[in-house]
C-alpha positions in Angstrom: 118.5 99.9 129.9 116.7 102.4 127.0 115.6 105.3 129.1 112.4 105.4 127.3 111.4 102.1 128.3 110.8 104.1 132.2 110.1 107.5 130.7 107.6 106.5 127.9 105.2 105.1 130.7 106.0 107.0 133.4 104.8 110.3 131.3 101.6 109.1 130.0 100.8 107.4 133.5 101.3 110.9 135.1 98.6 112.3 132.4 96.5 109.8 133.4 97.0 107.6 130.5 96.8 103.9 130.8 98.0 102.8 127.4 101.1 101.2 128.5 99.5 99.2 131.2 97.1 97.9 128.8 99.6 97.7 126.3 101.5 95.1 128.8 97.8 93.1 129.3 97.4 93.0 125.8 100.8 91.7 124.6 100.5 88.8 127.0 97.3 87.5 124.4 99.7 87.0 121.5 101.0 83.5 124.0 97.3 82.4 124.0 95.5 79.3 122.2 93.3 79.9 119.2 90.8 78.5 121.6 91.6 81.4 124.3 91.6 84.0 122.1 88.2 83.2 120.7 87.0 82.6 124.2 88.6 86.3 125.3 87.1 87.6 122.1 83.2 86.1 122.9 83.8 87.3 126.3 84.8 91.1 125.4 82.0 90.9 122.5 79.2 89.6 125.0 80.2 92.4 127.5 80.2 95.3 125.0 76.7 93.8 123.5 75.5 94.0 127.0 76.6 97.5 127.6 75.3 98.9 124.1 71.9 97.2 125.1 71.5 98.8 128.7 72.8 102.2 127.9 72.7 103.0 124.3 69.3 104.2 122.8 70.1 103.1 119.4 70.9 99.5 120.3 68.1 99.6 122.8 65.3 100.1 120.6 67.0 97.7 117.8 66.8 94.9 120.2 63.9 95.2 121.7 61.8 96.1 117.9 63.4 93.1 116.7 62.8 90.5 119.9 66.5 90.3 120.5 67.9 90.2 123.7 71.8 90.4 124.5 72.0 87.0 125.5 71.3 86.5 121.7 74.6 87.5 120.8 77.4 84.9 121.8 80.3 85.4 119.3 81.3 86.7 115.9 78.8 84.7 113.9 76.0 86.1 115.8 76.6 89.5 114.6 74.8 88.9 111.8 71.7 89.2 113.4 72.7 93.2 113.9 72.6 95.9 111.2 75.5 96.9 109.4 76.6 100.4 110.4 77.5 102.4 107.3 79.4 106.0 107.8 75.9 107.5 106.8 74.1 105.4 109.1 76.2 106.5 112.1 75.9 110.2 110.9 72.0 109.6 111.0 72.3 108.5 114.6 75.2 110.3 116.1 73.4 111.1 119.5 71.1 108.0 119.5 74.4 105.9 119.7 76.0 107.5 122.5 75.7 105.8 126.0 73.7 107.6 128.5 76.8 106.8 130.6 79.4 108.5 129.2 81.0 111.1 130.7 83.3 113.1 128.1 83.7 111.8 124.4 86.3 112.7 122.0 84.9 113.4 118.1 87.2 111.1 115.4 86.7 112.2 112.0 88.0 109.1 109.5 90.4 110.8 106.5 87.6 109.8 104.3 90.4 108.3 102.2 87.5 106.1 100.4 85.6 109.1 99.4 83.4 109.2 102.9 84.1 110.8 105.9 83.4 108.7 108.8 82.6 110.1 112.3 82.5 108.5 115.6 83.2 109.4 119.3 85.7 108.1 121.5 86.0 107.8 125.4 89.2 107.7 126.9 89.3 104.3 128.0 88.9 103.6 124.1 91.4 106.5 123.2 94.3 104.4 125.4 93.3 101.2 124.5 93.3 101.7 120.9 96.6 103.1 121.2 97.7 99.8 123.0 97.0 97.9 120.5 98.6 99.9 118.1 101.7 99.4 120.0 101.1 95.5 120.5 100.8 94.9 116.9 103.7 97.0 116.0 105.6 94.3 118.3 104.5 92.0 115.2 107.2 93.6 113.5 109.8 93.8 116.0 108.9 97.5 116.8 108.8 98.0 120.7 107.7 101.3 121.8 111.5 102.4 123.1 112.7 102.0 119.5 113.6 105.3 117.8 111.0 105.9 115.0 111.0 108.4 111.6 107.3 109.1 110.7 106.9 110.2 107.2 103.6 111.7 108.1 101.3 114.0 109.2 98.1 116.3 108.0 98.2 119.9 107.8 96.8 121.2 110.8 98.6 118.3 113.0 102.2 119.6 111.6 100.8 123.6 112.5 99.9 122.4 116.3 103.4 120.7 116.9 105.7 122.7 115.0 109.0 124.0 116.7 106.4 123.6 119.7 107.6 122.7 123.3 105.6 119.8 123.7 106.9 119.0 120.0 110.4 118.6 121.4 109.6 116.7 124.5 107.5 114.8 122.8 110.2 113.5 120.2 112.5 112.9 123.2 110.1 110.9 125.4 108.5 109.0 122.6 111.7 108.8 120.7 109.7 109.7 117.4 110.9 112.2 114.5 108.0 113.6 112.4 108.8 114.5 108.7 106.1 116.5 106.7 104.6 114.2 104.3 101.7 116.9 103.6 103.6 119.3 101.6 106.9 118.1 100.1 109.2 118.0 97.1 112.0 115.5 96.1 114.5 118.4 96.9 113.2 118.0 100.5 114.5 114.5 100.3 118.9 115.3 101.3 117.5 117.6 104.2 115.5 114.4 105.3 118.3 112.5 104.7 120.5 114.6 106.8 117.7 114.6 109.7 117.7 110.6 109.5 121.2 110.4 109.7 121.3 112.4 113.1 118.5 111.1 114.7 119.4 106.9 113.8 115.7 105.6 113.7 115.3 102.2 113.6 112.0 102.1 112.4 110.5 103.7 109.2 106.8 104.6 109.5 104.5 106.3 107.4 102.2 106.6 103.8 103.3 103.7 101.8 103.4 106.2 98.7 105.7 108.7 99.7 108.0 105.9 101.5 108.2 104.2 97.8 108.9 107.7 96.1 111.8 108.6 99.1 112.9 104.8 98.2 113.6 105.4 94.9 115.5 108.3 95.3 117.8 106.8 97.6 118.4 104.2 95.0 119.2 106.9 92.4 121.3 108.6 94.9 123.2 105.5 96.2 122.2 106.7 99.7 122.0 104.3 102.5 120.2 104.5 106.0 122.1 101.7 107.6 120.3 102.3 111.5 116.8 101.4 109.9 116.1 98.0 110.5 112.1 97.5 109.6 109.9 99.5 107.5 106.3 99.6 108.3 103.9 101.2 105.7 100.4 102.5 106.6 97.4 104.0 105.4 97.5 103.6 101.9 97.6 100.4 99.6 101.3 98.9 100.0 102.8 98.3 96.1 106.5 97.7 94.8 107.5 96.1 98.5 110.7 95.2 96.6 111.8 98.5 95.8 111.3 99.7 99.3 113.1 96.6 100.6 116.3 97.6 98.5 116.4 100.8 99.2 116.4 100.5 103.3 117.8 97.0 103.3 115.2 95.7 105.7 111.9 93.7 105.6 108.6 95.8 104.7 105.4 95.8 107.3 101.9 96.3 106.5 100.2 97.8 108.9 96.1 98.2 108.1 94.0 101.0 110.6 92.1 103.8 110.0 91.3 107.0 112.2 88.1 105.4 113.5 89.9 102.1 114.9 93.7 102.4 114.8 94.9 99.0 114.4 92.8 96.5 112.8 95.7 94.1 111.1 99.4 94.3 111.0 101.5 91.8 109.4 103.9 89.6 111.0 107.5 88.1 110.0 106.3 85.5 107.7 104.5 88.0 105.5 100.8 87.6 106.8 98.5 90.3 108.1 96.8 89.2 111.5 93.8 90.6 112.8 93.7 92.1 116.3 91.3 89.1 117.8 91.3 90.4 121.4 90.4 94.2 120.2 88.6 93.6 116.8 86.1 91.7 114.8 86.5 91.7 111.2 83.9 90.4 109.2 83.9 89.4 105.5 80.5 89.4 103.2 80.1 87.4 100.4 81.0 90.9 98.1 84.3 90.5 100.6 83.4 93.7 102.7 84.8 94.5 105.6 82.6 95.3 109.0 84.4 96.0 111.9 83.6 95.7 115.4 85.9 97.3 117.8 85.6 95.0 121.1 86.4 98.4 123.7 83.8 101.0 121.9 81.5 100.9 125.1 80.4 104.2 125.4 80.0 105.2 121.1 79.5 101.6 120.3 81.5 100.5 117.0 79.4 97.6 115.7 79.5 96.1 112.2 80.6 99.0 110.7 81.8 99.1 107.3 84.6 100.4 106.6 85.0 101.0 103.1 87.7 98.5 102.1 87.5 95.1 100.7 89.3 91.6 102.1 89.5 88.0 102.5 89.8 86.0 106.0 91.7 82.6 105.0 91.7 79.5 106.7 95.0 78.0 108.2 97.5 78.8 110.7 100.6 81.1 110.4 104.2 79.6 110.2 105.0 82.4 113.0 102.7 80.5 115.7 100.4 83.3 116.6 96.8 82.4 116.8 95.1 85.8 115.6 93.3 85.3 112.1 94.2 86.3 109.0 93.7 88.6 106.7 94.1 89.4 102.9 93.8 93.4 102.1 92.4 92.9 98.6 91.7 96.0 98.2 92.2 99.1 100.4 92.6 103.0 100.0 94.3 104.0 97.2 95.4 107.4 96.1 97.2 109.7 93.9 99.0 112.8 95.6 98.6 116.3 94.1 100.9 118.8 92.7 101.0 122.4 93.6 103.2 125.6 92.5 107.2 124.8 92.2 106.1 121.1 91.8 105.9 120.5 95.6 103.4 117.5 96.7 100.7 117.9 98.6 100.0 114.0 100.1 96.0 113.3 99.1 96.1 111.2 102.5 96.8 113.8 104.6 94.5 116.4 102.7 91.7 113.9 103.2 92.4 114.1 106.6 92.5 117.8 107.0 89.1 118.2 105.1 87.3 115.3 107.4 87.9 117.4 109.9 85.6 120.9 108.6 82.5 118.8 108.5 81.1 119.0 105.0 78.1 117.4 104.6 78.9 115.3 101.4 77.8 111.3 101.3 80.7 110.8 99.4 83.3 113.2 97.3 86.1 112.0 94.2 88.6 115.0 94.0 90.1 115.3 90.9 93.2 117.7 89.6 93.1 118.9 86.2 96.2 121.6 86.4 97.9 123.1 88.9 94.9 125.5 89.8 91.6 123.4 88.7 90.0 121.0 90.5 87.1 118.6 90.0 85.1 117.3 93.0 81.9 114.7 92.2 80.2 114.8 95.3 76.8 112.5 96.4 75.1 114.4 99.0 71.6 114.0 100.7 71.2 117.9 101.3 69.2 120.2 99.2 71.5 122.8 99.4 75.0 122.5 99.3 76.4 125.9 98.5 78.3 126.3 102.4 79.8 122.9 101.6 81.0 124.0 98.6 82.3 127.5 100.0 84.1 125.2 103.1 85.8 122.6 100.3 87.0 125.6 98.0 89.0 127.1 100.9 90.6 124.3 102.0 91.5 123.8 98.9 93.3 127.4 98.4 94.4 127.4 102.2 97.4 125.2 100.4 97.3 125.3 97.0 96.2 129.2 96.6 93.5 130.3 94.2 91.9 128.0 92.9 88.5 127.0 90.0 86.8 124.1 91.6 83.7 122.4 89.1 81.7 120.7 91.6 79.7 117.7 89.8 76.5 116.2 91.7 76.2 112.9 90.5 74.0 109.8 92.3 77.2 107.5 93.5 80.7 107.5 92.8 81.6 104.1 91.1 84.9 102.2 91.5 87.6 102.3 88.3 87.5 99.5 85.9 90.4 97.7 88.3 87.7 97.4 91.0 89.6 99.7 93.0 88.3 102.9 94.4 90.4 105.9 93.6 88.8 108.6 95.1 92.0 111.2 94.6 93.0 111.9 91.0 96.0 113.8 89.9 96.0 114.1 86.2 98.9 117.1 85.8 101.9 115.7 84.1 104.7 115.6 86.7 108.0 117.8 85.6 
């Protein structure tokens, strides 16, 4: 028996964290019929809406002013009666969106990889349920909580907090997780990564798709095989060149879709289809294919009809795998372009955007373009008349990791998508050597 099957749930339970209890409950939902899935989803939605009406000033006011009652929202098709919550709309109503019953909420900022930073608050319950859903959804790929995993991951502040700490070492032992710094890296680090992987022997490789692909190409070019890895799970960025990754690691690649506000929205199954986590979220698709997400366990700061910033479709039909959760095609997800710093090292734009999002910069949207190793251009949309402080904070964040830089700020009315339709918010124009 794998000792982590015992130590993992126990270690969290001793801290008052019930994520493994919720994980076990959510795992049972994978066996439900389609009708039972919809009935469960509707019950959870009605409970969320009732709680929002009774305890959240924003929704109480909206319902009353529009002659609505909580019982008018019975299923996902009724959500159209409620307002779409953009990231800016949430920022404009932060305090009014908090439940009067909340005790302690944790502020969560999104990575801003779509160019628009999001802010939400999570209760302890929602945090635990979010992690439980993540663990359960990973099981669709065959990744179980006690499997040893390699994470090519990390915003800079996350690595600074855990680097060489006792907590980090205990966490690696309990969770069976090895973290490699994908924030500031170079292909020259790949031999060291390979050595650590061969010693640690992870069964799962998880992380940013762009860096996994780069590492995969290096492994192929150098005839490196990592036999312990039995599956790769890509996240955060749009998955491209799946075949190269599968050839490098000689296993199947799975796609996972989520964000910092809602950790797990959809996960790919063994038959190659993305399944929406219907028992924890509702995904709406508009006529323009924008995605609105409702988090069914976000009681104390309701996330209802949240415009996450990505584009996709919800096709009809059943999956051969037998899972009765909705299907989704992620047409346009977050597309990134990593940056170059001194000595030809690279900075993950996904990680950098996560770091910048913690700094409370008041840009509605921004696009960061690297023109040379020390020259950047920032196009930004702002509702604030005075942006000097935001600009200085932005420059300081860049200089912390790139050294002295020159930054040109250009205020614009909007940041349009690329001709391809993709919203590329991080551009590197520096020629790789």
